[in-house]
DOMAR-766428 format. One line per 10 residues: number of its first residue (from 1); their letters; for each residue x, y, z of N, C-alpha, C, O. Coordinates in pm, whole numbers, plus 50000, padded with zeros to 5 digits. Layout:
BEGIN
NUM = a = X/Y/Z/X/Y/Z/X/Y/Z/X/Y/Z | ...
END
This chain:
BEGIN
1 = msaarelrve = 04377/74509/66174/04311/74639/66179/04208/74672/66044/04219/74632/65928 | 04114/74753/66100/04060/74810/65997/04065/74918/65990/04097/74991/66084 | 04024/74972/65835/04122/75165/65855/04023/75219/65955/03907/75198/65987 | 04121/75298/65989/04118/75372/66162/04045/75531/66059/04124/75589/65983 | 03933/75569/66068/03874/75729/66077/03962/75812/66183/03949/75796/66304 | 04021/75871/66146/04155/76049/66130/04029/76193/66208/03989/76255/66110 | 03970/76250/66330/03932/76356/66337/04034/76416/66413/04116/76354/66480 | 04029/76513/66405/04144/76601/66499/04067/76741/66559/04012/76823/66486 | 04073/76751/66697/04081/76888/66857/04152/76941/66824/04265/76930/66873 | 04120/77048/66697/04217/77183/66695/04202/77259/66814/04096/77281/66873
11 = lgarsypiwi = 04305/77294/66842/04398/77385/66967/04479/77464/66927/04505/77562/66996 | 04519/77451/66846/04674/77517/66820/04743/77468/66839/04750/77375/66759 | 04845/77468/66933/04973/77373/66956/04947/77288/66979/05009/77196/66928 | 04807/77251/67093/04803/77151/67162/04694/77091/67097/04616/77028/67168 | 04661/77105/66895/04576/76987/66847/04642/76870/66893/04751/76886/66948 | 04593/76748/66878/04540/76615/66893/04441/76539/66826/04319/76556/66827 | 04510/76450/66766/04397/76350/66675/04324/76270/66738/04374/76224/66841 | 04183/76226/66701/04111/76101/66722/04081/76039/66678/03974/76046/66617 | 04207/75869/66683/04170/75775/66611/04022/75681/66639/03965/75679/66748 | 03982/75617/66531/03872/75499/66553/03859/75438/66423/03840/75462/66304
21 = gagllghaaa = 03884/75325/66524/03915/75253/66429/03891/75053/66485/03915/75039/66605 | 03854/74925/66417/03848/74846/66504/04005/74804/66517/04062/74809/66407 | 04122/74748/66670/04164/74717/66645/04305/74730/66701/04393/74650/66730 | 04287/74901/66706/04367/75036/66680/04470/75018/66809/04588/75053/66799 | 04391/74931/66993/04491/74903/67076/04607/74802/67063/04704/74791/67137 | 04576/74730/66955/04730/74634/66885/04826/74722/66811/04948/74713/66820 | 04785/74774/66767/04895/74880/66683/04934/74978/66680/04847/75065/66681 | 05054/75017/66676/05098/75141/66774/05138/75182/66678/05152/75304/66687 | 05168/75140/66573/05194/75281/66397/05103/75351/66460/05154/75457/66496 | 04937/75340/66505/04831/75500/66472/04921/75583/66574/04958/75699/66555
31 = wrgsipgrhv = 04946/75515/66670/04893/75596/66807/05045/75550/66923/05017/75588/67036 | 05127/75511/66921/05277/75514/66951/05353/75717/66952/05404/75783/67043 | 05335/75737/66864/05430/75899/66812/05374/75941/66985/05454/75933/67078 | 05264/75974/67001/05196/76025/67072/05253/76072/67223/05257/76177/67288 | 05298/75913/67242/05339/75863/67403/05490/75953/67391/05582/75907/67324 | 05501/76077/67458/05670/76093/67430/05727/75995/67552/05679/75897/67608 | 05881/76083/67567/05986/76031/67700/05937/75870/67751/05824/75830/67725 | 05994/75822/67795/06089/75678/67871/05970/75663/67957/05898/75584/67896 | 05922/75692/68048/05824/75657/68132/05696/75679/68077/05646/75773/68016 | 05639/75521/68129/05480/75588/68118/05385/75481/68201/05383/75359/68187
41 = livsnevvap = 05315/75557/68282/05187/75418/68343/05137/75397/68270/05145/75489/68188 | 05072/75311/68235/04880/75247/68254/04863/75264/68386/04929/75263/68490 | 04745/75281/68344/04610/75330/68477/04531/75283/68363/04514/75326/68248 | 04480/75166/68440/04342/75111/68439/04257/75025/68545/04285/75055/68661 | 04130/74894/68528/04088/74864/68615/04071/74794/68634/04166/74727/68594 | 03999/74730/68681/04009/74572/68675/03896/74456/68623/03882/74335/68604 | 03857/74529/68619/03705/74497/68499/03814/74469/68325/03821/74369/68255 | 03881/74603/68310/03927/74643/68196/04088/74560/68164/04117/74519/68052 | 04163/74550/68261/04343/74518/68262/04332/74409/68164/04364/74395/68046 | 04235/74287/68317/04185/74169/68209/04203/74151/68078/04270/74054/68042
51 = lylervraql = 04170/74205/68020/04103/74242/67874/04197/74272/67767/04189/74227/67653 | 04268/74334/67801/04355/74499/67751/04432/74525/67703/04465/74573/67594 | 04512/74457/67886/04639/74561/67977/04709/74542/67879/04765/74636/67824 | 04723/74391/67826/04852/74302/67815/04873/74351/67636/04967/74430/67627 | 04827/74331/67541/04784/74430/67437/04807/74542/67464/04827/74574/67346 | 04832/74690/67550/04887/74742/67507/05021/74788/67588/05076/74896/67570 | 05069/74675/67693/05178/74686/67761/05275/74584/67596/05396/74603/67585 | 05225/74518/67524/05288/74476/67426/05345/74577/67338/05465/74571/67313 | 05262/74682/67280/05304/74776/67238/05432/74897/67253/05473/74981/67173 | 05462/74872/67356/05551/74957/67411/05683/74960/67542/05722/75027/67638
61 = hdvalstlvl = 05715/74829/67459/05817/74752/67536/05957/74819/67506/06061/74757/67528 | 05957/74956/67453/06066/75045/67403/06052/75137/67510/06069/75253/67470 | 06022/75126/67656/06014/75195/67803/05994/75194/67898/05914/75115/67947 | 06063/75287/67968/06004/75242/68143/05907/75192/68147/05920/75158/68029 | 05791/75143/68178/05679/75076/68183/05629/75024/68328/05694/74942/68393 | 05498/75085/68376/05485/75047/68446/05331/75097/68453/05286/75183/68378 | 05214/74988/68613/05049/74938/68527/05003/75032/68711/05069/75092/68796 | 04875/75000/68697/04840/75038/68802/04711/75046/68796/04659/75150/68756 | 04608/74901/68849/04468/74868/68869/04423/74912/68956/04481/74910/69065 | 04329/74956/68943/04198/75039/69022/04091/74948/69098/04098/74835/69050
71 = pdgeahktld = 04011/74955/69180/03905/74907/69117/03804/75020/69011/03809/75117/68935 | 03729/74937/69065/03653/74969/68907/03480/75074/68972/03426/75039/69076 | 03448/75141/68923/03305/75209/68961/03372/75355/68991/03482/75397/69027 | 03269/75400/68963/03228/75621/69028/03287/75616/69130/03382/75694/69135 | 03255/75502/69290/03297/75555/69397/03475/75560/69388/03577/75587/69451 | 03432/75522/69286/03673/75510/69384/03762/75571/69253/03867/75531/69202 | 03615/75761/69201/03722/75804/69134/03774/75914/69223/03734/76028/69203 | 03837/75894/69295/03856/76048/69422/04042/76030/69450/04137/75974/69397 | 04017/76103/69547/04132/76236/69537/04259/76079/69625/04380/76059/69611 | 04186/76027/69683/04284/75869/69707/04347/75809/69615/04467/75780/69603
81 = saarvfaala = 04201/75780/69509/04262/75702/69420/04438/75769/69312/04544/75719/69274 | 04352/75934/69304/04504/76009/69277/04567/76021/69339/04637/76120/69317 | 04613/75926/69494/04675/75931/69561/04805/75818/69457/04915/75839/69405 | 04711/75699/69470/04771/75528/69395/04809/75627/69223/04905/75644/69148 | 04748/75644/69227/04832/75737/69072/04992/75804/69101/05100/75788/69045 | 04952/75874/69200/05057/75932/69249/05226/75806/69270/05323/75739/69235 | 05135/75864/69353/05278/75688/69471/05293/75632/69306/05374/75690/69234 | 05241/75559/69271/05320/75528/69122/05407/75556/69007/05468/75485/68926 | 05384/75758/69038/05446/75782/68919/05575/75818/69071/05692/75791/69042 | 05561/75849/69152/05674/75857/69189/05768/75668/69201/05888/75653/69179
91 = algasrdaci = 05691/75576/69233/05771/75458/69197/05820/75431/69073/05898/75341/69045 | 05745/75557/68956/05884/75467/68851/05977/75543/68786/06039/75518/68683 | 05982/75694/68899/06050/75784/68859/06077/75902/68753/06170/75970/68709 | 05868/75873/68730/05862/75966/68662/05893/76132/68626/05873/76223/68706 | 05942/76148/68500/05998/76341/68500/05895/76369/68349/05830/76320/68257 | 05951/76499/68422/05863/76598/68279/05812/76548/68196/05693/76580/68186 | 05877/76421/68066/05845/76377/67979/05769/76273/68002/05718/76317/67899 | 05715/76189/68029/05636/76088/68122/05555/76140/68090/05528/76260/68085 | 05463/75972/68043/05381/75977/67962/05211/75908/68045/05194/75798/67992 | 05112/75933/68131/05004/75827/68156/04928/75763/68058/04951/75838/67963
101 = valgggvigd = 04843/75665/68008/04786/75606/67967/04656/75588/68066/04650/75562/68187 | 04546/75612/67960/04411/75569/68056/04335/75533/67939/04304/75581/67830 | 04310/75360/68049/04259/75260/67997/04151/75218/68073/04165/75180/68189 | 04008/75223/67996/03958/75191/68045/03807/75284/68060/03785/75322/67945 | 03721/75325/68130/03608/75426/68091/03623/75525/68177/03712/75536/68261 | 03496/75627/68144/03534/75738/68147/03607/75745/68336/03705/75818/68352 | 03571/75693/68420/03592/75700/68603/03792/75722/68572/03868/75812/68610 | 03825/75568/68471/04006/75628/68479/04025/75679/68414/04138/75725/68428 | 03935/75740/68253/04000/75831/68190/04005/76018/68269/04071/76115/68232 | 03929/76006/68356/03870/76108/68430/03980/76117/68514/04075/76194/68504
111 = lagfaaacwm = 03961/76039/68592/04121/76009/68696/04240/76038/68696/04319/76096/68771 | 04243/75961/68539/04413/75983/68524/04478/76141/68439/04583/76207/68435 | 04376/76144/68396/04346/76315/68321/04460/76397/68419/04574/76441/68406 | 04314/76387/68569/04347/76499/68661/04495/76467/68743/04550/76559/68803 | 04544/76352/68740/04645/76282/68777/04739/76384/68650/04786/76496/68670 | 04744/76324/68553/04831/76407/68484/04829/76495/68504/04939/76548/68518 | 04690/76592/68522/04750/76840/68497/04795/76801/68660/04776/76896/68736 | 04842/76695/68715/04907/76732/68857/05004/76715/68918/05051/76759/69023 | 05063/76575/68770/05181/76590/68804/05304/76642/68773/05325/76622/68653 | 05421/76716/68843/05512/76794/68818/05444/76915/68757/05524/77001/68720
121 = rgiafvqmpt = 05306/76945/68738/05199/77027/68682/05218/77060/68572/05244/77164/68512 | 05193/76910/68540/05116/76843/68392/05212/76787/68374/05320/76823/68421 | 05190/76660/68284/05242/76592/68216/05143/76482/68099/05024/76452/68110 | 05235/76443/68000/05157/76433/67861/04996/76287/67953/04966/76244/68064 | 04950/76274/67807/04854/76191/67938/04750/76144/67785/04728/76235/67705 | 04690/75997/67755/04632/75954/67650/04555/75857/67605/04572/75735/67604 | 04448/75941/67561/04310/75839/67658/04249/75777/67565/04177/75826/67478 | 04299/75586/67591/04221/75482/67518/04079/75414/67579/04090/75298/67618 | 03928/75485/67591/03838/75402/67623/03798/75312/67592/03852/75265/67493 | 03702/75246/67644/03712/75096/67660/03545/75077/67676/03494/74965/67673
131 = tllamvdssv = 03481/75178/67690/03320/75178/67677/03258/75299/67589/03310/75404/67628 | 03178/75319/67498/03038/75377/67447/03034/75547/67585/03073/75664/67594 | 02998/75498/67621/02998/75627/67678/03122/75750/67724/03108/75872/67732 | 03236/75673/67749/03391/75746/67726/03445/75761/67581/03526/75845/67542 | 03393/75676/67518/03479/75712/67382/03400/75836/67292/03448/75889/67192 | 03248/75871/67363/03215/75959/67249/03180/76095/67389/03083/76171/67379 | 03249/76099/67473/03216/76235/67550/03374/76249/67654/03457/76339/67640 | 03385/76132/67757/03409/76204/67854/03610/76227/67768/03701/76296/67815 | 03612/76165/67675/03763/76111/67716/03847/76221/67523/03957/76221/67467 | 03688/76302/67492/03759/76389/67432/03733/76544/67504/03647/76537/67591
141 = ggktavdlaq = 03761/76614/67495/03793/76761/67535/03861/76809/67644/03842/76929/67666 | 03951/76739/67734/04009/76768/67831/03947/76822/67969/03984/76908/68050 | 03855/76747/67963/03818/76791/68129/03807/76612/68247/03735/76512/68244 | 03932/76666/68340/03971/76579/68412/03866/76618/68544/03791/76717/68547 | 03883/76505/68657/03859/76531/68723/03804/76426/68862/03776/76311/68830 | 03795/76449/68953/03746/76326/69129/03660/76385/69140/03641/76501/69102 | 03580/76302/69204/03425/76329/69298/03493/76414/69456/03612/76434/69480 | 03397/76444/69525/03411/76438/69630/03207/76420/69726/03093/76433/69683 | 03256/76392/69840/03077/76339/69873/03001/76446/69823/02882/76429/69797 | 03075/76589/69802/02929/76662/69792/02910/76657/69718/02838/76754/69698
151 = gknlvgafhq = 02927/76571/69579/02931/76642/69357/03080/76506/69331/03179/76452/69380 | 03008/76516/69241/03052/76501/69106/03230/76599/69079/03268/76707/69125 | 03273/76537/69021/03360/76596/68930/03392/76793/69048/03394/76882/68963 | 03406/76841/69155/03434/76922/69197/03609/76969/69205/03671/77074/69220 | 03641/76834/69186/03808/76895/69169/03878/76802/69069/03931/76691/69071 | 03843/76941/68945/03909/76904/68854/04021/77019/68808/04038/77128/68863 | 04113/76951/68657/04144/77056/68556/04122/77031/68461/04114/76910/68444 | 04093/77137/68308/04145/77126/68211/04304/77094/68165/04396/77175/68154 | 04305/76978/68146/04404/76958/68091/04438/76836/67968/04448/76719/68005 | 04453/76871/67825/04463/76787/67693/04474/76689/67699/04571/76682/67775
161 = pravvidtdt = 04438/76552/67665/04519/76434/67564/04557/76449/67490/04496/76514/67405 | 04748/76379/67453/04799/76373/67324/04719/76329/67264/04678/76406/67177 | 04663/76217/67267/04584/76153/67171/04430/76087/67242/04398/76090/67361 | 04355/76032/67131/04229/76000/67152/04224/75809/67099/04291/75805/66996 | 04194/75723/67120/04306/75626/67062/04090/75471/67092/04048/75396/67180 | 04052/75510/66979/03887/75501/67036/03864/75333/66931/03808/75317/66823 | 03958/75197/67052/03911/75077/66971/03777/75051/66967/03742/75051/67085 | 03662/75025/66885/03575/74977/66888/03559/74849/66932/03474/74839/67020 | 03630/74712/66886/03604/74583/66912/03626/74551/67076/03621/74441/67131 | 03653/74684/67137/03653/74638/67334/03470/74668/67376/03413/74663/67484
171 = latlplrelr = 03426/74697/67256/03290/74755/67307/03239/74584/67265/03144/74556/67338 | 03267/74492/67191/03239/74347/67215/03238/74246/67330/03206/74127/67336 | 03291/74345/67430/03308/74290/67595/03212/74389/67689/03185/74370/67808 | 03184/74455/67639/03092/74586/67707/02984/74514/67776/02979/74407/67716 | 02902/74514/67861/02814/74404/67891/02692/74527/67848/02746/74637/67843 | 02572/74530/67823/02435/74570/67784/02424/74636/67888/02490/74734/67853 | 02399/74654/67964/02374/74757/68041/02485/74855/68028/02407/74947/68004 | 02597/74912/68023/02723/75021/68029/02640/75058/67846/02589/75164/67807 | 02657/74933/67774/02632/75016/67585/02481/75109/67601/02460/75225/67564 | 02386/75007/67673/02287/75119/67701/02330/75297/67727/02308/75399/67661
181 = aglaevikyg = 02417/75262/67888/02428/75424/67984/02500/75516/67830/02447/75622/67794 | 02610/75462/67759/02670/75547/67671/02584/75567/67534/02609/75620/67426 | 02455/75491/67597/02387/75593/67389/02326/75677/67502/02291/75786/67457 | 02299/75662/67646/02280/75826/67650/02294/75929/67558/02223/76000/67487 | 02466/75904/67600/02475/76096/67570/02546/76041/67429/02626/76116/67371 | 02521/75933/67385/02517/75959/67195/02441/76030/67145/02462/76086/67037 | 02242/76050/67280/02154/76085/67227/02165/76214/67299/02086/76295/67250 | 02213/76249/67369/02247/76382/67402/02310/76470/67292/02304/76591/67312 | 02350/76441/67215/02479/76501/67100/02312/76550/66990/02280/76668/67003 | 02270/76509/66945/02109/76469/66851/02059/76565/66944/02054/76673/66885
191 = algdaqffaw = 02003/76581/67113/01945/76640/67169/01969/76776/67132/01884/76853/67087 | 02163/76818/67169/02144/76949/67226/02182/77025/67086/02202/77145/67072 | 02185/76952/67013/02226/77045/66878/02260/77023/66758/02350/77077/66694 | 02122/76873/66699/02135/76801/66644/02043/76756/66569/02043/76635/66546 | 01951/76831/66519/01810/76766/66487/01784/76627/66429/01701/76538/66445 | 01931/76658/66328/01910/76553/66212/01947/76430/66271/01896/76324/66233 | 02048/76437/66377/02162/76279/66376/02035/76195/66489/02012/76075/66505 | 01961/76333/66562/01805/76261/66692/01748/76241/66548/01640/76203/66593 | 01736/76236/66470/01621/76157/66360/01740/76029/66349/01693/75918/66324 | 01782/76031/66353/01895/75924/66231/01838/75833/66362/01764/75738/66338
201 = leqhaaqlla = 01876/75866/66502/01888/75782/66593/01790/75711/66633/01793/75596/66678 | 01709/75775/66617/01538/75682/66581/01572/75585/66551/01592/75495/66632 | 01591/75574/66392/01561/75550/66307/01669/75383/66292/01662/75286/66217 | 01768/75424/66414/01879/75280/66373/01874/75261/66505/01974/75195/66532 | 01805/75286/66616/01831/75191/66757/01816/75098/66792/01837/75064/66908 | 01777/75032/66712/01783/74853/66697/01928/74824/66721/01993/74752/66797 | 01954/74919/66615/02138/74842/66507/02218/74886/66627/02306/74815/66675 | 02181/75025/66685/02298/75060/66793/02287/74949/66886/02389/74891/66923 | 02140/74907/66938/02164/74780/67076/02153/74703/67000/02071/74618/67033 | 02212/74683/66877/02269/74483/66902/02362/74493/66827/02374/74406/66741
211 = gdaditasai = 02480/74623/66834/02687/74631/66880/02619/74623/66696/02558/74517/66684 | 02617/74702/66568/02583/74684/66450/02783/74725/66443/02819/74747/66558 | 02839/74732/66397/02976/74787/66395/02971/74909/66300/02992/75018/66352 | 02941/74902/66143/02927/74989/66091/02833/75088/66111/02840/75184/66035 | 02741/75089/66202/02670/75217/66269/02699/75294/66396/02678/75408/66438 | 02765/75169/66447/02752/75224/66594/02911/75338/66612/02924/75442/66676 | 03055/75228/66486/03114/75396/66402/03124/75511/66421/03187/75602/66476 | 02976/75460/66310/02922/75638/66247/02875/75719/66331/02879/75841/66314 | 02813/75649/66461/02791/75746/66571/02905/75787/66662/02940/75883/66730 | 02921/75741/66650/03064/75786/66710/03173/75841/66734/03232/75850/66842
221 = ahccaqkagi = 03221/75909/66559/03246/75938/66467/03190/76068/66484/03259/76158/66534 | 03059/76091/66443/02945/76183/66440/02977/76230/66623/03066/76311/66650 | 02923/76190/66690/02974/76294/66833/03092/76320/66879/03105/76410/66962 | 03202/76246/66836/03336/76317/66796/03392/76469/66759/03449/76569/66801 | 03339/76413/66664/03345/76511/66522/03246/76722/66576/03278/76840/66562 | 03089/76619/66655/03064/76791/66699/03129/76817/66834/03170/76933/66824 | 03162/76769/66959/03242/76793/67036/03348/76861/66997/03372/76980/67020 | 03436/76757/66914/03619/76839/66899/03586/76972/66821/03677/77053/66833 | 03470/77021/66737/03452/77144/66750/03409/77243/66867/03439/77360/66844 | 03356/77222/66966/03239/77282/67080/03379/77302/67059/03425/77392/66989
231 = vardeteqge = 03477/77178/67151/03630/77194/67213/03638/77312/67178/03606/77403/67254 | 03683/77331/67054/03799/77372/66924/03761/77582/66937/03823/77686/66912 | 03577/77529/67007/03513/77691/66977/03507/77724/67201/03453/77820/67256 | 03561/77638/67252/03506/77732/67356/03565/77607/67432/03491/77520/67479 | 03707/77601/67442/03766/77466/67576/03736/77501/67681/03655/77421/67728 | 03765/77614/67773/03746/77591/67903/03569/77675/67967/03532/77749/68059 | 03515/77609/67859/03331/77615/67894/03328/77728/67973/03344/77714/68094 | 03307/77863/67913/03266/77991/67863/03186/77973/67849/03113/77988/67948 | 03128/77932/67740/02957/78007/67681/02939/77815/67619/02900/77711/67672 | 02993/77854/67475/02870/77733/67422/02922/77564/67510/02858/77465/67543
241 = rallnfghtf = 03031/77594/67520/03064/77427/67596/02963/77363/67692/02962/77242/67718 | 02903/77426/67728/02817/77428/67840/02666/77340/67824/02593/77273/67897 | 02671/77385/67685/02570/77351/67605/02617/77110/67660/02552/77070/67757 | 02665/77058/67627/02715/76947/67615/02708/76826/67738/02734/76705/67735 | 02644/76943/67882/02549/76903/67990/02461/76973/68019/02447/77045/68118 | 02364/76944/67887/02220/76902/67887/02193/76779/67965/02222/76659/67956 | 02122/76859/68048/02083/76694/68161/02225/76612/68288/02244/76515/68362 | 02270/76698/68252/02429/76668/68351/02345/76703/68519/02317/76628/68612 | 02318/76894/68494/02340/76952/68630/02172/76818/68674/02232/76797/68779 | 02097/76767/68680/02007/76678/68754/02093/76589/68709/02144/76570/68820
251 = ghaletvagy = 02160/76509/68631/02170/76419/68589/02296/76376/68783/02258/76311/68881 | 02438/76446/68761/02470/76469/68855/02417/76447/69023/02453/76368/69111 | 02310/76561/69020/02284/76564/69149/02215/76399/69180/02213/76353/69294 | 02167/76331/69073/02053/76203/69128/02195/76078/69178/02191/75978/69251 | 02301/76138/69104/02431/76036/69138/02496/76003/69270/02535/75914/69345 | 02473/76206/69235/02506/76203/69410/02415/76176/69517/02450/76145/69630 | 02316/76187/69484/02187/76188/69631/02183/76048/69617/02245/75998/69711 | 02125/75941/69523/02115/75818/69530/02257/75760/69614/02262/75714/69728 | 02316/75769/69561/02483/75725/69614/02569/75665/69463/02504/75585/69396 | 02646/75686/69435/02773/75668/69351/02768/75513/69307/02791/75414/69375
261 = gtllhgeava = 02736/75523/69189/02731/75308/69182/02600/75273/69217/02582/75152/69232 | 02455/75384/69245/02340/75301/69234/02332/75302/69040/02359/75220/68952 | 02297/75395/69041/02361/75463/68847/02415/75456/68765/02453/75569/68733 | 02447/75387/68702/02562/75435/68610/02572/75571/68514/02460/75596/68469 | 02717/75705/68449/02646/75781/68465/02506/75811/68345/02414/75892/68360 | 02532/75704/68212/02521/75773/68143/02284/75706/68178/02174/75721/68125 | 02322/75666/68247/02162/75611/68349/02102/75779/68399/02015/75834/68332 | 02154/75838/68507/02139/75948/68525/02162/76006/68446/02253/75924/68441 | 02181/76090/68345/02216/76177/68206/02051/76172/68129/01993/76272/68086 | 01998/76032/68125/01901/76009/68122/01780/76065/68152/01722/76144/68078
271 = vgmclaaqla = 01737/76027/68264/01690/76066/68298/01715/76262/68355/01637/76357/68368 | 01843/76246/68372/01878/76406/68400/01767/76471/68235/01660/76528/68220 | 01843/76435/68174/01755/76525/68066/01622/76482/67966/01606/76509/67847 | 01509/76387/68082/01398/76382/68076/01364/76533/68141/01284/76620/68105 | 01479/76525/68274/01377/76670/68356/01405/76777/68280/01315/76856/68248 | 01519/76791/68246/01537/76912/68207/01415/76986/68018/01396/77104/67990 | 01380/76902/67963/01342/76826/67838/01166/76909/67967/01143/77029/67958 | 01099/76842/68038/01005/76857/68125/01012/77004/68212/00914/77077/68210 | 01117/77036/68275/01125/77104/68257/01103/77324/68235/01066/77428/68288 | 01185/77235/68066/01152/77377/67942/01010/77370/67946/00939/77470/67940
281 = trmglaaasd = 00957/77220/67958/00812/77203/67844/00723/77370/68001/00679/77478/67964 | 00730/77328/68137/00655/77388/68184/00735/77574/68255/00709/77628/68362 | 00818/77617/68158/00875/77747/68130/00784/77818/67988/00730/77929/67986 | 00789/77734/67897/00672/77796/67831/00822/77789/67721/00853/77872/67636 | 00877/77696/67748/01022/77694/67615/01009/77617/67498/01089/77620/67404 | 00916/77552/67504/01010/77394/67406/00819/77283/67468/00763/77261/67576 | 00795/77253/67345/00641/77170/67330/00662/77110/67388/00781/77077/67388 | 00566/77040/67490/00551/76852/67513/00582/76801/67428/00673/76721/67449 | 00541/76809/67317/00576/76679/67194/00742/76600/67182/00786/76485/67170 | 00799/76743/67192/00969/76730/67184/01020/76661/67343/01130/76614/67370
291 = aarlqrllat = 00970/76667/67381/00968/76617/67574/00982/76462/67555/01082/76395/67583 | 00850/76413/67497/00779/76290/67483/00858/76225/67364/00887/76106/67367 | 00900/76325/67236/01015/76203/67138/01158/76164/67259/01162/76055/67316 | 01245/76250/67277/01283/76253/67406/01266/76084/67438/01321/75976/67416 | 01194/76119/67479/01171/75986/67625/01137/75923/67521/01229/75841/67523 | 01105/75908/67473/01011/75747/67356/01134/75754/67340/01140/75741/67462 | 01208/75760/67319/01431/75682/67175/01466/75646/67351/01471/75532/67396 | 01481/75734/67407/01528/75685/67555/01519/75543/67613/01599/75451/67630 | 01369/75569/67641/01351/75422/67686/01275/75313/67547/01187/75233/67577 | 01309/75322/67449/01352/75270/67366/01492/75179/67370/01492/75075/67304
301 = cglptalpag = 01602/75213/67441/01759/75237/67411/01790/75196/67571/01896/75228/67626 | 01666/75108/67650/01663/75067/67724/01683/75148/67863/01687/75086/67969 | 01689/75221/67860/01749/75357/68020/01590/75419/68022/01492/75452/67956 | 01683/75399/68220/01608/75513/68234/01507/75662/68220/01555/75765/68173 | 01375/75655/68262/01325/75820/68249/01233/75899/68302/01153/75982/68261 | 01278/75833/68448/01192/75915/68531/01284/75920/68657/01390/75858/68648 | 01257/75986/68773/01359/75950/68939/01333/75891/68971/01214/75868/68992 | 01458/75801/69011/01346/75667/69110/01308/75705/69232/01355/75799/69297 | 01177/75590/69278/01147/75615/69420/01180/75717/69520/01275/75782/69475 | 01147/75757/69623/01264/75763/69739/01373/75837/69756/01436/75809/69858
311 = ldtdallatm = 01418/75923/69687/01504/76056/69663/01453/76136/69738/01334/76109/69726 | 01463/76227/69816/01489/76350/69825/01456/76498/69782/01566/76552/69791 | 01364/76595/69739/01431/76713/69665/01457/76767/69691/01440/76865/69619 | 01553/76803/69852/01534/76910/69918/01708/76844/69902/01765/76944/69859 | 01774/76778/69909/01901/76703/69909/01963/76750/69761/02064/76812/69731 | 01825/76675/69664/01932/76680/69465/01887/76831/69476/01984/76905/69457 | 01786/76889/69497/01818/77067/69505/01952/77166/69576/01987/77275/69531 | 02011/77099/69694/02077/77137/69756/02196/77124/69658/02263/77222/69626 | 02235/76922/69584/02354/76943/69574/02321/77008/69409/02421/76995/69339 | 02232/77059/69354/02203/77130/69216/02196/77274/69187/02168/77350/69094
321 = rldkknlsgr = 02258/77279/69375/02343/77433/69391/02503/77469/69362/02569/77566/69326 | 02526/77317/69403/02688/77313/69383/02743/77303/69234/02864/77316/69217 | 02647/77279/69113/02662/77320/68975/02784/77416/68933/02814/77529/68971 | 02844/77327/68836/02961/77448/68822/02928/77553/68702/03001/77646/68668 | 02812/77521/68648/02765/77603/68568/02707/77691/68602/02679/77781/68524 | 02655/77691/68795/02597/77805/68865/02615/77975/68895/02712/77972/68970 | 02597/78052/68887/02732/78214/68940/02671/78269/69030/02556/78299/68998 | 02712/78304/69172/02726/78336/69222/02605/78284/69295/02519/78371/69305 | 02576/78177/69344/02492/78112/69397/02376/78138/69344/02284/78153/69425 | 02336/78155/69166/02208/78139/69056/02223/78039/69003/02311/78005/68924
331 = lrlilwrgig = 02088/77955/69068/02107/77838/68914/02094/77859/68780/02005/77933/68739 | 02197/77786/68680/02195/77771/68541/02218/77654/68532/02294/77572/68582 | 02071/77661/68399/02059/77474/68386/02094/77473/68210/02094/77583/68155 | 02118/77375/68141/02077/77363/68027/01946/77317/67933/01934/77215/67865 | 01864/77412/67951/01689/77326/67866/01758/77328/67752/01878/77322/67723 | 01599/77342/67657/01652/77365/67480/01490/77424/67490/01410/77416/67583 | 01478/77492/67342/01351/77498/67292/01318/77383/67201/01227/77394/67119 | 01381/77282/67210/01313/77184/67118/01449/77061/67056/01570/77077/67043 | 01392/76985/67039/01519/76892/67013/01613/76946/66911/01558/77056/66901 | 01688/76951/66849/01838/77001/66830/01908/77115/66862/02020/77152/66829
341 = aaeivadvda = 01781/77191/66969/01813/77352/67044/01810/77382/67190/01717/77423/67260 | 01967/77341/67228/01972/77355/67352/01993/77480/67415/01923/77570/67368 | 02054/77506/67487/02077/77700/67546/02048/77675/67742/01976/77610/67818 | 02162/77778/67746/02198/77821/67867/02050/77871/67934/01960/77945/67893 | 02067/77808/68036/01871/77966/68109/01975/78013/68203/02053/77921/68230 | 02000/78112/68255/02015/78157/68424/01913/78217/68486/01823/78285/68437 | 01936/78181/68623/01826/78239/68723/01736/78173/68686/01654/78250/68636 | 01698/78062/68680/01574/77927/68673/01504/77900/68838/01564/77887/68945 | 01352/77896/68807/01356/77946/68989/01335/77783/68983/01310/77689/68908 | 01380/77843/69190/01383/77705/69233/01264/77636/69209/01264/77532/69143
351 = aairavla = 01193/77669/69241/00985/77642/69288/00996/77539/69170/00976/77418/69181 | 01035/77613/69045/01025/77485/68918/01081/77405/68875/01043/77306/68811 | 01253/77462/68925/01289/77275/68904/01177/77190/69076/01135/77077/69048 | 01151/77224/69175/01142/77169/69254/01002/77132/69238/00966/77061/69332 | 00921/77152/69162/00809/77106/69086/00858/76976/68988/00814/76866/69023 | 00922/76978/68898/00997/76885/68797/01047/76813/68916/00958/76836/68998 | 01131/76744/68972/01197/76686/69118/01078/76654/69185/01106/76567/69268 | 00935/76687/69190/00867/76580/69303/00733/76569/69208/00639/76497/69242
END
């Protein structure tokens, strides 16, 4: 195992480490102390489990251990799947000192974390993300949720993990489409709050796509550090943390209306960021050149930058009205003043949104 980088999310008594390095899943010395009690449930999916489940199981030989392997995909991030996690915990005899290990991408992390938040009013869980998207975004910060037919992440809780274990070796088995989807979230960090990092990504896009280990680890560490700082300042998204949703209001609506699984989350976010940038330009908040620069970087990384044909504008707008950032039925979006300068914009005119969607 190579030397791991360690970051921390500082939340007082609930602070926790983020470890980033190659070979971490098979090196329990780094993370075993974050798993309390004698009951552990590993939740994974049918794609990740054959690759990495036994590696993690072998490190947990001293506990009462059970595993649950769920179907892969956003379509299974549901209350029904959460019920399967609860049933597995009950069968294990899990008490309040039990721990769930979330081994997989963002769907598994969100779902397992939500189940951990609910079981006996909250038990420990550890994030072991295996996709780039989950490593840089959903595994850090304690947002947990499941989807409803009406929209993404509408049922959830803030529940911080005990640790985040990022084994960069798992990216070697990540399909290229999934890697590109993860790069959308990496680019988001530059777009919303760090123009210098955005420029760095423009310079190193080819190396990231090629899977350069050092460049990728540096990008992951930068994103995690940026998010850790934001979460420490605004854990429950009362202000600054909402900026991390740049592109997501459009993106979540796109995922819902197109049907879960049609687009990967990162692909939808890529389109959403382009739409948010275009809307900011239309509203006179930012220069068109910044929107064009964002679109070029996303396209360079093989990501979509425009709405798929045939989606109903009214359905997209109706879904956007269910977004959690809205207040009293008024649309609040994360837009920008240009690269690195995102902000919350309240009372956005629905006609302007409709024009961008059209």
